PDB file of N, H, CA, C and O in Angstrom:
ATOM      1  N   UNK A   1      84.675  90.904 109.729  1.00  0.00           N
ATOM      2  CA  UNK A   1      85.596  91.572 108.835  1.00  0.00           C
ATOM      3  C   UNK A   1      86.363  92.667 109.573  1.00  0.00           C
ATOM      4  O   UNK A   1      87.577  92.809 109.419  1.00  0.00           O
ATOM      5  N   UNK A   2      85.624  93.442 110.383  1.00  0.00           N
ATOM      6  H   UNK A   2      84.639  93.326 110.508  1.00  0.00           H
ATOM      7  CA  UNK A   2      86.294  94.517 111.119  1.00  0.00           C
ATOM      8  C   UNK A   2      87.331  93.966 112.077  1.00  0.00           C
ATOM      9  O   UNK A   2      88.411  94.537 112.231  1.00  0.00           O
ATOM     10  N   UNK A   3      87.002  92.852 112.723  1.00  0.00           N
ATOM     11  H   UNK A   3      86.125  92.388 112.598  1.00  0.00           H
ATOM     12  CA  UNK A   3      87.931  92.252 113.668  1.00  0.00           C
ATOM     13  C   UNK A   3      89.203  91.809 112.960  1.00  0.00           C
ATOM     14  O   UNK A   3      90.303  92.005 113.477  1.00  0.00           O
ATOM     15  N   UNK A   4      89.061  91.218 111.793  1.00  0.00           N
ATOM     16  H   UNK A   4      88.168  91.058 111.373  1.00  0.00           H
ATOM     17  CA  UNK A   4      90.234  90.778 111.037  1.00  0.00           C
ATOM     18  C   UNK A   4      91.101  91.936 110.589  1.00  0.00           C
ATOM     19  O   UNK A   4      92.327  91.868 110.665  1.00  0.00           O
ATOM     20  N   UNK A   5      90.468  92.995 110.123  1.00  0.00           N
ATOM     21  H   UNK A   5      89.471  93.050 110.061  1.00  0.00           H
ATOM     22  CA  UNK A   5      91.215  94.163 109.662  1.00  0.00           C
ATOM     23  C   UNK A   5      91.889  94.864 110.830  1.00  0.00           C
ATOM     24  O   UNK A   5      93.040  95.287 110.720  1.00  0.00           O
ATOM     25  N   UNK A   6      91.178  94.989 111.952  1.00  0.00           N
ATOM     26  H   UNK A   6      90.243  94.645 112.041  1.00  0.00           H
ATOM     27  CA  UNK A   6      91.788  95.647 113.108  1.00  0.00           C
ATOM     28  C   UNK A   6      92.923  94.799 113.677  1.00  0.00           C
ATOM     29  O   UNK A   6      93.930  95.339 114.135  1.00  0.00           O
ATOM     30  N   UNK A   7      92.768  93.474 113.651  1.00  0.00           N
ATOM     31  H   UNK A   7      91.950  93.035 113.279  1.00  0.00           H
ATOM     32  CA  UNK A   7      93.847  92.600 114.107  1.00  0.00           C
ATOM     33  C   UNK A   7      95.061  92.696 113.200  1.00  0.00           C
ATOM     34  O   UNK A   7      96.199  92.697 113.671  1.00  0.00           O
ATOM     35  N   UNK A   8      94.818  92.775 111.904  1.00  0.00           N
ATOM     36  H   UNK A   8      93.894  92.774 111.522  1.00  0.00           H
ATOM     37  CA  UNK A   8      95.915  92.919 110.951  1.00  0.00           C
ATOM     38  C   UNK A   8      96.626  94.253 111.139  1.00  0.00           C
ATOM     39  O   UNK A   8      97.854  94.317 111.096  1.00  0.00           O
ATOM     40  N   UNK A   9      95.858  95.313 111.346  1.00  0.00           N
ATOM     41  H   UNK A   9      94.860  95.262 111.381  1.00  0.00           H
ATOM     42  CA  UNK A   9      96.454  96.632 111.555  1.00  0.00           C
ATOM     43  C   UNK A   9      97.275  96.647 112.846  1.00  0.00           C
ATOM     44  O   UNK A   9      98.362  97.223 112.891  1.00  0.00           O
ATOM     45  N   UNK A  10      96.749  96.012 113.891  1.00  0.00           N
ATOM     46  H   UNK A  10      95.866  95.544 113.855  1.00  0.00           H
ATOM     47  CA  UNK A  10      97.482  95.941 115.154  1.00  0.00           C
ATOM     48  C   UNK A  10      98.781  95.151 114.982  1.00  0.00           C
ATOM     49  O   UNK A  10      99.831  95.567 115.471  1.00  0.00           O
ATOM     50  N   UNK A  11      98.711  94.024 114.297  1.00  0.00           N
ATOM     51  H   UNK A  11      97.858  93.686 113.900  1.00  0.00           H
ATOM     52  CA  UNK A  11      99.905  93.203 114.087  1.00  0.00           C
ATOM     53  C   UNK A  11     100.932  93.946 113.244  1.00  0.00           C
ATOM     54  O   UNK A  11     102.132  93.865 113.506  1.00  0.00           O
ATOM     55  N   UNK A  12     100.465  94.670 112.233  1.00  0.00           N
ATOM     56  H   UNK A  12      99.490  94.736 112.019  1.00  0.00           H
ATOM     57  CA  UNK A  12     101.379  95.433 111.391  1.00  0.00           C
ATOM     58  C   UNK A  12     102.065  96.525 112.205  1.00  0.00           C
ATOM     59  O   UNK A  12     103.276  96.715 112.091  1.00  0.00           O
ATOM     60  N   UNK A  13     101.298  97.244 113.028  1.00  0.00           N
ATOM     61  H   UNK A  13     100.314  97.090 113.121  1.00  0.00           H
ATOM     62  CA  UNK A  13     101.871  98.308 113.846  1.00  0.00           C
ATOM     63  C   UNK A  13     102.856  97.745 114.864  1.00  0.00           C
ATOM     64  O   UNK A  13     103.921  98.320 115.088  1.00  0.00           O
ATOM     65  N   UNK A  14     102.502  96.625 115.477  1.00  0.00           N
ATOM     66  H   UNK A  14     101.637  96.157 115.295  1.00  0.00           H
ATOM     67  CA  UNK A  14     103.393  95.999 116.446  1.00  0.00           C
ATOM     68  C   UNK A  14     104.685  95.535 115.786  1.00  0.00           C
ATOM     69  O   UNK A  14     105.768  95.723 116.341  1.00  0.00           O
ATOM     70  N   UNK A  15     104.580  94.935 114.614  1.00  0.00           N
ATOM     71  H   UNK A  15     103.700  94.782 114.163  1.00  0.00           H
ATOM     72  CA  UNK A  15     105.774  94.486 113.901  1.00  0.00           C
ATOM     73  C   UNK A  15     106.647  95.664 113.492  1.00  0.00           C
ATOM     74  O   UNK A  15     107.873  95.574 113.544  1.00  0.00           O
ATOM     75  N   UNK A  16     106.034  96.759 113.089  1.00  0.00           N
ATOM     76  H   UNK A  16     105.037  96.833 113.046  1.00  0.00           H
ATOM     77  CA  UNK A  16     106.803  97.932 112.700  1.00  0.00           C
ATOM     78  C   UNK A  16     107.538  98.524 113.895  1.00  0.00           C
ATOM     79  O   UNK A  16     108.701  98.912 113.784  1.00  0.00           O
ATOM     80  N   UNK A  17     106.864  98.593 115.029  1.00  0.00           N
ATOM     81  H   UNK A  17     105.919  98.279 115.119  1.00  0.00           H
ATOM     82  CA  UNK A  17     107.502  99.104 116.248  1.00  0.00           C
ATOM     83  C   UNK A  17     108.648  98.190 116.666  1.00  0.00           C
ATOM     84  O   UNK A  17     109.709  98.672 117.062  1.00  0.00           O
ATOM     85  N   UNK A  18     108.450  96.884 116.584  1.00  0.00           N
ATOM     86  H   UNK A  18     107.588  96.491 116.262  1.00  0.00           H
ATOM     87  CA  UNK A  18     109.513  95.946 116.947  1.00  0.00           C
ATOM     88  C   UNK A  18     110.691  96.052 115.986  1.00  0.00           C
ATOM     89  O   UNK A  18     111.844  95.987 116.412  1.00  0.00           O
ATOM     90  N   UNK A  19     110.414  96.213 114.705  1.00  0.00           N
ATOM     91  H   UNK A  19     109.477  96.266 114.359  1.00  0.00           H
ATOM     92  CA  UNK A  19     111.485  96.328 113.719  1.00  0.00           C
ATOM     93  C   UNK A  19     112.315  97.581 113.960  1.00  0.00           C
ATOM     94  O   UNK A  19     113.543  97.539 113.895  1.00  0.00           O
ATOM     95  N   UNK A  20     111.651  98.683 114.235  1.00  0.00           N
ATOM     96  H   UNK A  20     110.653  98.717 114.288  1.00  0.00           H
ATOM     97  CA  UNK A  20     112.378  99.923 114.509  1.00  0.00           C
ATOM     98  C   UNK A  20     113.128  99.801 115.830  1.00  0.00           C
ATOM     99  O   UNK A  20     114.238 100.318 115.960  1.00  0.00           O
ATOM    100  N   UNK A  21     112.537  99.127 116.806  1.00  0.00           N
ATOM    101  H   UNK A  21     111.635  98.707 116.700  1.00  0.00           H
ATOM    102  CA  UNK A  21     113.190  98.957 118.106  1.00  0.00           C
ATOM    103  C   UNK A  21     114.417  98.060 118.055  1.00  0.00           C
ATOM    104  O   UNK A  21     115.308  98.186 118.896  1.00  0.00           O
ATOM    105  N   UNK A  22     114.477  97.172 117.098  1.00  0.00           N
ATOM    106  H   UNK A  22     113.754  97.070 116.415  1.00  0.00           H
ATOM    107  CA  UNK A  22     115.602  96.248 116.991  1.00  0.00           C
ATOM    108  C   UNK A  22     116.665  96.704 115.975  1.00  0.00           C
ATOM    109  O   UNK A  22     117.411  95.886 115.435  1.00  0.00           O
ATOM    110  N   UNK A  23     116.720  98.004 115.729  1.00  0.00           N
ATOM    111  H   UNK A  23     116.115  98.668 116.167  1.00  0.00           H
ATOM    112  CA  UNK A  23     117.648  98.489 114.699  1.00  0.00           C
ATOM    113  C   UNK A  23     119.105  98.236 115.053  1.00  0.00           C
ATOM    114  O   UNK A  23     119.914  97.990 114.157  1.00  0.00           O
ATOM    115  N   UNK A  24     119.458  98.287 116.306  1.00  0.00           N
ATOM    116  H   UNK A  24     118.801  98.486 117.034  1.00  0.00           H
ATOM    117  CA  UNK A  24     120.864  98.033 116.686  1.00  0.00           C
ATOM    118  C   UNK A  24     121.277  96.617 116.332  1.00  0.00           C
ATOM    119  O   UNK A  24     122.382  96.386 115.842  1.00  0.00           O
ATOM    120  N   UNK A  25     120.381  95.669 116.582  1.00  0.00           N
ATOM    121  H   UNK A  25     119.483  95.856 116.981  1.00  0.00           H
ATOM    122  CA  UNK A  25     120.677  94.278 116.247  1.00  0.00           C
ATOM    123  C   UNK A  25     120.654  94.073 114.736  1.00  0.00           C
ATOM    124  O   UNK A  25     121.461  93.317 114.194  1.00  0.00           O
ATOM    125  N   UNK A  26     119.740  94.738 114.068  1.00  0.00           N
ATOM    126  H   UNK A  26     119.085  95.351 114.508  1.00  0.00           H
ATOM    127  CA  UNK A  26     119.595  94.554 112.629  1.00  0.00           C
ATOM    128  C   UNK A  26     120.756  95.140 111.838  1.00  0.00           C
ATOM    129  O   UNK A  26     121.040  94.668 110.737  1.00  0.00           O
ATOM    130  N   UNK A  27     121.432  96.149 112.364  1.00  0.00           N
ATOM    131  H   UNK A  27     121.201  96.533 113.258  1.00  0.00           H
ATOM    132  CA  UNK A  27     122.523  96.774 111.609  1.00  0.00           C
ATOM    133  C   UNK A  27     123.644  95.788 111.341  1.00  0.00           C
ATOM    134  O   UNK A  27     124.337  95.912 110.331  1.00  0.00           O
ATOM    135  N   UNK A  28     123.840  94.826 112.206  1.00  0.00           N
ATOM    136  H   UNK A  28     123.278  94.726 113.026  1.00  0.00           H
ATOM    137  CA  UNK A  28     124.886  93.835 111.975  1.00  0.00           C
ATOM    138  C   UNK A  28     124.482  92.830 110.898  1.00  0.00           C
ATOM    139  O   UNK A  28     125.339  92.156 110.326  1.00  0.00           O
ATOM    140  N   UNK A  29     123.194  92.728 110.621  1.00  0.00           N
ATOM    141  H   UNK A  29     122.498  93.276 111.086  1.00  0.00           H
ATOM    142  CA  UNK A  29     122.714  91.755 109.645  1.00  0.00           C
ATOM    143  C   UNK A  29     122.455  92.370 108.267  1.00  0.00           C
ATOM    144  O   UNK A  29     122.395  91.647 107.272  1.00  0.00           O
ATOM    145  N   UNK A  30     122.301  93.686 108.200  1.00  0.00           N
ATOM    146  H   UNK A  30     122.349  94.273 109.008  1.00  0.00           H
ATOM    147  CA  UNK A  30     121.966  94.347 106.943  1.00  0.00           C
ATOM    148  C   UNK A  30     123.225  94.798 106.213  1.00  0.00           C
ATOM    149  O   UNK A  30     124.168  95.297 106.827  1.00  0.00           O
ATOM    150  N   UNK A  31     123.227  94.618 104.911  1.00  0.00           N
ATOM    151  H   UNK A  31     122.461  94.212 104.412  1.00  0.00           H
ATOM    152  CA  UNK A  31     124.354  95.040 104.093  1.00  0.00           C
ATOM    153  C   UNK A  31     123.851  96.067 103.090  1.00  0.00           C
ATOM    154  O   UNK A  31     122.927  95.791 102.325  1.00  0.00           O
ATOM    155  N   UNK A  32     124.456  97.245 103.090  1.00  0.00           N
ATOM    156  H   UNK A  32     125.207  97.469 103.711  1.00  0.00           H
ATOM    157  CA  UNK A  32     124.100  98.335 102.184  1.00  0.00           C
ATOM    158  C   UNK A  32     122.640  98.775 102.310  1.00  0.00           C
ATOM    159  O   UNK A  32     122.046  99.237 101.336  1.00  0.00           O
ATOM    160  N   UNK A  33     122.070  98.637 103.485  1.00  0.00           N
ATOM    161  H   UNK A  33     122.552  98.261 104.277  1.00  0.00           H
ATOM    162  CA  UNK A  33     120.696  99.057 103.730  1.00  0.00           C
ATOM    163  C   UNK A  33     120.616  99.682 105.116  1.00  0.00           C
ATOM    164  O   UNK A  33     121.170  99.159 106.083  1.00  0.00           O
ATOM    165  N   UNK A  34     119.927 100.791 105.192  1.00  0.00           N
ATOM    166  H   UNK A  34     119.476 101.215 104.407  1.00  0.00           H
ATOM    167  CA  UNK A  34     119.710 101.425 106.494  1.00  0.00           C
ATOM    168  C   UNK A  34     118.635 100.644 107.250  1.00  0.00           C
ATOM    169  O   UNK A  34     117.689 100.157 106.630  1.00  0.00           O
ATOM    170  N   UNK A  35     118.755 100.515 108.561  1.00  0.00           N
ATOM    171  H   UNK A  35     119.523 100.911 109.065  1.00  0.00           H
ATOM    172  CA  UNK A  35     117.769  99.752 109.320  1.00  0.00           C
ATOM    173  C   UNK A  35     116.383 100.381 109.322  1.00  0.00           C
ATOM    174  O   UNK A  35     115.392  99.663 109.463  1.00  0.00           O
ATOM    175  N   UNK A  36     116.281 101.676 109.173  1.00  0.00           N
ATOM    176  H   UNK A  36     117.085 102.260 109.059  1.00  0.00           H
ATOM    177  CA  UNK A  36     114.981 102.349 109.156  1.00  0.00           C
ATOM    178  C   UNK A  36     114.566 102.759 107.749  1.00  0.00           C
ATOM    179  O   UNK A  36     113.816 103.719 107.575  1.00  0.00           O
ATOM    180  N   UNK A  37     115.040 102.052 106.769  1.00  0.00           N
ATOM    181  H   UNK A  37     115.649 101.272 106.910  1.00  0.00           H
ATOM    182  CA  UNK A  37     114.693 102.329 105.372  1.00  0.00           C
ATOM    183  C   UNK A  37     113.228 101.975 105.142  1.00  0.00           C
ATOM    184  O   UNK A  37     112.833 100.818 105.285  1.00  0.00           O
ATOM    185  N   UNK A  38     112.432 102.966 104.788  1.00  0.00           N
ATOM    186  H   UNK A  38     112.753 103.905 104.671  1.00  0.00           H
ATOM    187  CA  UNK A  38     110.988 102.761 104.629  1.00  0.00           C
ATOM    188  C   UNK A  38     110.682 101.782 103.507  1.00  0.00           C
ATOM    189  O   UNK A  38     109.746 100.990 103.619  1.00  0.00           O
ATOM    190  N   UNK A  39     111.445 101.822 102.438  1.00  0.00           N
ATOM    191  H   UNK A  39     112.205 102.465 102.347  1.00  0.00           H
ATOM    192  CA  UNK A  39     111.187 100.922 101.314  1.00  0.00           C
ATOM    193  C   UNK A  39     111.419  99.468 101.716  1.00  0.00           C
ATOM    194  O   UNK A  39     110.642  98.589 101.342  1.00  0.00           O
ATOM    195  N   UNK A  40     112.470  99.214 102.466  1.00  0.00           N
ATOM    196  H   UNK A  40     113.102  99.928 102.769  1.00  0.00           H
ATOM    197  CA  UNK A  40     112.773  97.851 102.900  1.00  0.00           C
ATOM    198  C   UNK A  40     111.707  97.348 103.875  1.00  0.00           C
ATOM    199  O   UNK A  40     111.231  96.220 103.747  1.00  0.00           O
ATOM    200  N   UNK A  41     111.333  98.182 104.847  1.00  0.00           N
ATOM    201  H   UNK A  41     111.720  99.098 104.952  1.00  0.00           H
ATOM    202  CA  UNK A  41     110.309  97.781 105.808  1.00  0.00           C
ATOM    203  C   UNK A  41     108.976  97.526 105.106  1.00  0.00           C
ATOM    204  O   UNK A  41     108.270  96.573 105.436  1.00  0.00           O
ATOM    205  N   UNK A  42     108.637  98.368 104.146  1.00  0.00           N
ATOM    206  H   UNK A  42     109.211  99.142 103.878  1.00  0.00           H
ATOM    207  CA  UNK A  42     107.381  98.183 103.407  1.00  0.00           C
ATOM    208  C   UNK A  42     107.416  96.916 102.564  1.00  0.00           C
ATOM    209  O   UNK A  42     106.430  96.181 102.503  1.00  0.00           O
ATOM    210  N   UNK A  43     108.547  96.658 101.913  1.00  0.00           N
ATOM    211  H   UNK A  43     109.347  97.255 101.962  1.00  0.00           H
ATOM    212  CA  UNK A  43     108.668  95.470 101.072  1.00  0.00           C
ATOM    213  C   UNK A  43     108.553  94.198 101.901  1.00  0.00           C
ATOM    214  O   UNK A  43     107.893  93.246 101.486  1.00  0.00           O
ATOM    215  N   UNK A  44     109.178  94.174 103.046  1.00  0.00           N
ATOM    216  H   UNK A  44     109.714  94.947 103.383  1.00  0.00           H
ATOM    217  CA  UNK A  44     109.106  92.992 103.908  1.00  0.00           C
ATOM    218  C   UNK A  44     107.689  92.819 104.448  1.00  0.00           C
ATOM    219  O   UNK A  44     107.188  91.697 104.528  1.00  0.00           O
ATOM    220  N   UNK A  45     107.040  93.922 104.819  1.00  0.00           N
ATOM    221  H   UNK A  45     107.446  94.833 104.754  1.00  0.00           H
ATOM    222  CA  UNK A  45     105.659  93.838 105.307  1.00  0.00           C
ATOM    223  C   UNK A  45     104.734  93.313 104.210  1.00  0.00           C
ATOM    224  O   UNK A  45     103.868  92.482 104.485  1.00  0.00           O
ATOM    225  N   UNK A  46     104.898  93.778 102.988  1.00  0.00           N
ATOM    226  H   UNK A  46     105.601  94.453 102.764  1.00  0.00           H
ATOM    227  CA  UNK A  46     104.072  93.292 101.885  1.00  0.00           C
ATOM    228  C   UNK A  46     104.358  91.827 101.568  1.00  0.00           C
ATOM    229  O   UNK A  46     103.449  91.077 101.214  1.00  0.00           O
ATOM    230  N   UNK A  47     105.611  91.423 101.694  1.00  0.00           N
ATOM    231  H   UNK A  47     106.350  92.033 101.982  1.00  0.00           H
ATOM    232  CA  UNK A  47     105.966  90.017 101.480  1.00  0.00           C
ATOM    233  C   UNK A  47     105.276  89.129 102.510  1.00  0.00           C
ATOM    234  O   UNK A  47     104.707  88.096 102.156  1.00  0.00           O
ATOM    235  N   UNK A  48     105.322  89.520 103.773  1.00  0.00           N
ATOM    236  H   UNK A  48     105.784  90.358 104.061  1.00  0.00           H
ATOM    237  CA  UNK A  48     104.665  88.742 104.817  1.00  0.00           C
ATOM    238  C   UNK A  48     103.147  88.731 104.635  1.00  0.00           C
ATOM    239  O   UNK A  48     102.501  87.714 104.886  1.00  0.00           O
ATOM    240  N   UNK A  49     102.577  89.853 104.200  1.00  0.00           N
ATOM    241  H   UNK A  49     103.102  90.679 103.996  1.00  0.00           H
ATOM    242  CA  UNK A  49     101.148  89.906 103.936  1.00  0.00           C
ATOM    243  C   UNK A  49     100.770  88.962 102.804  1.00  0.00           C
ATOM    244  O   UNK A  49      99.756  88.269 102.881  1.00  0.00           O
ATOM    245  N   UNK A  50     101.583  88.935 101.754  1.00  0.00           N
ATOM    246  H   UNK A  50     102.407  89.498 101.692  1.00  0.00           H
ATOM    247  CA  UNK A  50     101.313  88.033 100.628  1.00  0.00           C
ATOM    248  C   UNK A  50     101.407  86.570 101.060  1.00  0.00           C
ATOM    249  O   UNK A  50     100.609  85.741 100.624  1.00  0.00           O
ATOM    250  N   UNK A  51     102.371  86.255 101.909  1.00  0.00           N
ATOM    251  H   UNK A  51     103.020  86.929 102.264  1.00  0.00           H
ATOM    252  CA  UNK A  51     102.510  84.885 102.412  1.00  0.00           C
ATOM    253  C   UNK A  51     101.296  84.504 103.252  1.00  0.00           C
ATOM    254  O   UNK A  51     100.786  83.390 103.130  1.00  0.00           O
ATOM    255  N   UNK A  52     100.828  85.412 104.102  1.00  0.00           N
ATOM    256  H   UNK A  52     101.242  86.317 104.202  1.00  0.00           H
ATOM    257  CA  UNK A  52      99.665  85.130 104.953  1.00  0.00           C
ATOM    258  C   UNK A  52      98.405  84.940 104.113  1.00  0.00           C
ATOM    259  O   UNK A  52      97.603  84.049 104.393  1.00  0.00           O
ATOM    260  N   UNK A  53      98.226  85.766 103.092  1.00  0.00           N
ATOM    261  H   UNK A  53      98.877  86.490 102.864  1.00  0.00           H
ATOM    262  CA  UNK A  53      97.049  85.627 102.227  1.00  0.00           C
ATOM    263  C   UNK A  53      97.117  84.312 101.469  1.00  0.00           C
ATOM    264  O   UNK A  53      96.115  83.607 101.356  1.00  0.00           O
ATOM    265  N   UNK A  54      98.271  83.984 100.958  1.00  0.00           N
ATOM    266  H   UNK A  54      99.085  84.557 101.050  1.00  0.00           H
ATOM    267  CA  UNK A  54      98.440  82.733 100.199  1.00  0.00           C
ATOM    268  C   UNK A  54      98.206  81.519 101.098  1.00  0.00           C
ATOM    269  O   UNK A  54      97.590  80.541 100.674  1.00  0.00           O
ATOM    270  N   UNK A  55      98.693  81.578 102.330  1.00  0.00           N
ATOM    271  H   UNK A  55      99.194  82.372 102.675  1.00  0.00           H
ATOM    272  CA  UNK A  55      98.546  80.448 103.243  1.00  0.00           C
ATOM    273  C   UNK A  55      97.093  80.247 103.686  1.00  0.00           C
ATOM    274  O   UNK A  55      96.693  79.124 103.993  1.00  0.00           O
ATOM    275  N   UNK A  56      96.316  81.304 103.722  1.00  0.00           N
ATOM    276  H   UNK A  56      96.641  82.217 103.473  1.00  0.00           H
ATOM    277  CA  UNK A  56      94.936  81.167 104.165  1.00  0.00           C
ATOM    278  C   UNK A  56      93.946  81.047 103.010  1.00  0.00           C
ATOM    279  O   UNK A  56      92.805  80.641 103.233  1.00  0.00           O
ATOM    280  N   UNK A  57      94.337  81.380 101.801  1.00  0.00           N
ATOM    281  H   UNK A  57      95.264  81.710 101.620  1.00  0.00           H
ATOM    282  CA  UNK A  57      93.416  81.364 100.674  1.00  0.00           C
ATOM    283  C   UNK A  57      92.969  79.944 100.304  1.00  0.00           C
ATOM    284  O   UNK A  57      91.773  79.700 100.143  1.00  0.00           O
ATOM    285  N   UNK A  58      93.897  79.024 100.170  1.00  0.00           N
ATOM    286  H   UNK A  58      94.869  79.222 100.300  1.00  0.00           H
ATOM    287  CA  UNK A  58      93.538  77.671  99.746  1.00  0.00           C
ATOM    288  C   UNK A  58      92.648  76.948 100.755  1.00  0.00           C
ATOM    289  O   UNK A  58      91.641  76.376 100.339  1.00  0.00           O
ATOM    290  N   UNK A  59      92.951  76.937 102.042  1.00  0.00           N
ATOM    291  H   UNK A  59      93.769  77.402 102.380  1.00  0.00           H
ATOM    292  CA  UNK A  59      92.031  76.286 102.983  1.00  0.00           C
ATOM    293  C   UNK A  59      90.648  76.956 103.025  1.00  0.00           C
ATOM    294  O   UNK A  59      89.635  76.273 103.171  1.00  0.00           O
ATOM    295  N   UNK A  60      90.607  78.269 102.899  1.00  0.00           N
ATOM    296  H   UNK A  60      91.430  78.824 102.780  1.00  0.00           H
ATOM    297  CA  UNK A  60      89.316  78.965 102.898  1.00  0.00           C
ATOM    298  C   UNK A  60      88.516  78.615 101.651  1.00  0.00           C
ATOM    299  O   UNK A  60      87.298  78.453 101.722  1.00  0.00           O
ATOM    300  N   UNK A  61      89.182  78.499 100.526  1.00  0.00           N
ATOM    301  H   UNK A  61      90.171  78.631 100.469  1.00  0.00           H
ATOM    302  CA  UNK A  61      88.489  78.146  99.288  1.00  0.00           C
ATOM    303  C   UNK A  61      87.941  76.723  99.361  1.00  0.00           C
ATOM    304  O   UNK A  61      86.824  76.458  98.916  1.00  0.00           O
ATOM    305  N   UNK A  62      88.732  75.811  99.925  1.00  0.00           N
ATOM    306  H   UNK A  62      89.639  76.026 100.287  1.00  0.00           H
ATOM    307  CA  UNK A  62      88.251  74.429 100.098  1.00  0.00           C
ATOM    308  C   UNK A  62      87.058  74.381 101.039  1.00  0.00           C
ATOM    309  O   UNK A  62      86.088  73.671 100.775  1.00  0.00           O
ATOM    310  N   UNK A  63      87.121  75.126 102.129  1.00  0.00           N
ATOM    311  H   UNK A  63      87.910  75.702 102.343  1.00  0.00           H
ATOM    312  CA  UNK A  63      86.025  75.128 103.099  1.00  0.00           C
ATOM    313  C   UNK A  63      84.767  75.748 102.499  1.00  0.00           C
ATOM    314  O   UNK A  63      83.658  75.311 102.806  1.00  0.00           O
ATOM    315  N   UNK A  64      84.924  76.746 101.660  1.00  0.00           N
ATOM    316  H   UNK A  64      85.825  77.101 101.410  1.00  0.00           H
ATOM    317  CA  UNK A  64      83.767  77.389 101.035  1.00  0.00           C
ATOM    318  C   UNK A  64      83.105  76.478 100.009  1.00  0.00           C
ATOM    319  O   UNK A  64      81.914  76.621  99.730  1.00  0.00           O
ATOM    320  N   UNK A  65      83.860  75.549  99.448  1.00  0.00           N
ATOM    321  H   UNK A  65      84.827  75.432  99.675  1.00  0.00           H
ATOM    322  CA  UNK A  65      83.312  74.653  98.434  1.00  0.00           C
ATOM    323  C   UNK A  65      82.517  73.496  99.037  1.00  0.00           C
ATOM    324  O   UNK A  65      81.763  72.828  98.330  1.00  0.00           O
ATOM    325  N   UNK A  66      82.680  73.257 100.335  1.00  0.00           N
ATOM    326  H   UNK A  66      83.292  73.799 100.910  1.00  0.00           H
ATOM    327  CA  UNK A  66      81.978  72.145 100.979  1.00  0.00           C
ATOM    328  C   UNK A  66      80.505  72.452 101.207  1.00  0.00           C
ATOM    329  O   UNK A  66      80.119  73.602 101.419  1.00  0.00           O
ATOM    330  N   UNK A  67      79.707  71.424 101.162  1.00  0.00           N
ATOM    331  H   UNK A  67      80.020  70.490 100.991  1.00  0.00           H
ATOM    332  CA  UNK A  67      78.302  71.532 101.522  1.00  0.00           C
ATOM    333  C   UNK A  67      78.238  71.500 103.063  1.00  0.00           C
ATOM    334  O   UNK A  67      78.693  70.525 103.661  1.00  0.00           O
ATOM    335  N   UNK A  68      77.696  72.523 103.711  1.00  0.00           N
ATOM    336  H   UNK A  68      77.327  73.316 103.225  1.00  0.00           H
ATOM    337  CA  UNK A  68      77.679  72.550 105.171  1.00  0.00           C
ATOM    338  C   UNK A  68      76.946  71.367 105.797  1.00  0.00           C
ATOM    339  O   UNK A  68      77.374  70.850 106.829  1.00  0.00           O
ATOM    340  N   UNK A  69      75.857  70.940 105.187  1.00  0.00           N
ATOM    341  H   UNK A  69      75.510  71.360 104.348  1.00  0.00           H
ATOM    342  CA  UNK A  69      75.099  69.813 105.746  1.00  0.00           C
ATOM    343  C   UNK A  69      75.915  68.529 105.684  1.00  0.00           C
ATOM    344  O   UNK A  69      75.899  67.737 106.626  1.00  0.00           O
ATOM    345  N   UNK A  70      76.622  68.319 104.589  1.00  0.00           N
ATOM    346  H   UNK A  70      76.635  68.962 103.823  1.00  0.00           H
ATOM    347  CA  UNK A  70      77.445  67.118 104.452  1.00  0.00           C
ATOM    348  C   UNK A  70      78.613  67.158 105.434  1.00  0.00           C
ATOM    349  O   UNK A  70      78.975  66.128 106.003  1.00  0.00           O
ATOM    350  N   UNK A  71      79.190  68.303 105.634  1.00  0.00           N
ATOM    351  H   UNK A  71      78.896  69.140 105.172  1.00  0.00           H
ATOM    352  CA  UNK A  71      80.300  68.430 106.573  1.00  0.00           C
ATOM    353  C   UNK A  71      79.840  68.140 108.000  1.00  0.00           C
ATOM    354  O   UNK A  71      80.557  67.489 108.761  1.00  0.00           O
ATOM    355  N   UNK A  72      78.652  68.618 108.368  1.00  0.00           N
ATOM    356  H   UNK A  72      78.070  69.147 107.750  1.00  0.00           H
ATOM    357  CA  UNK A  72      78.131  68.365 109.710  1.00  0.00           C
ATOM    358  C   UNK A  72      77.755  66.904 109.891  1.00  0.00           C
ATOM    359  O   UNK A  72      77.898  66.364 110.989  1.00  0.00           O
ATOM    360  N   UNK A  73      77.279  66.256 108.843  1.00  0.00           N
ATOM    361  H   UNK A  73      77.163  66.694 107.951  1.00  0.00           H
ATOM    362  CA  UNK A  73      76.938  64.836 108.928  1.00  0.00           C
ATOM    363  C   UNK A  73      78.188  63.987 109.172  1.00  0.00           C
ATOM    364  O   UNK A  73      78.126  62.988 109.888  1.00  0.00           O
ATOM    365  N   UNK A  74      79.307  64.373 108.590  1.00  0.00           N
ATOM    366  H   UNK A  74      79.358  65.184 108.009  1.00  0.00           H
ATOM    367  CA  UNK A  74      80.553  63.625 108.755  1.00  0.00           C
ATOM    368  C   UNK A  74      81.156  63.783 110.139  1.00  0.00           C
ATOM    369  O   UNK A  74      81.937  62.937 110.574  1.00  0.00           O
ATOM    370  N   UNK A  75      80.808  64.838 110.824  1.00  0.00           N
ATOM    371  H   UNK A  75      80.173  65.525 110.470  1.00  0.00           H
ATOM    372  CA  UNK A  75      81.343  65.066 112.159  1.00  0.00           C
ATOM    373  C   UNK A  75      80.724  64.126 113.077  1.00  0.00           C
ATOM    374  O   UNK A  75      81.028  64.136 114.270  1.00  0.00           O
TER     375      UNK A  75
END
């Protein structure tokens, strides 16, 4: 659990640093939004977090429902 949380925190920090570092490029793509707008950066980070949780939830739920002995027998 700690490894997952620390990896997520590292990825979030790295993405935030990259987003702030690419502000010159982003200004040409943003309309009526500042490149360092905290609300926009937070909203995008939460959107990506929700996508990652959604993408990993269903396979994890399926794997948790399997009988480990039956899964090993099939291998």
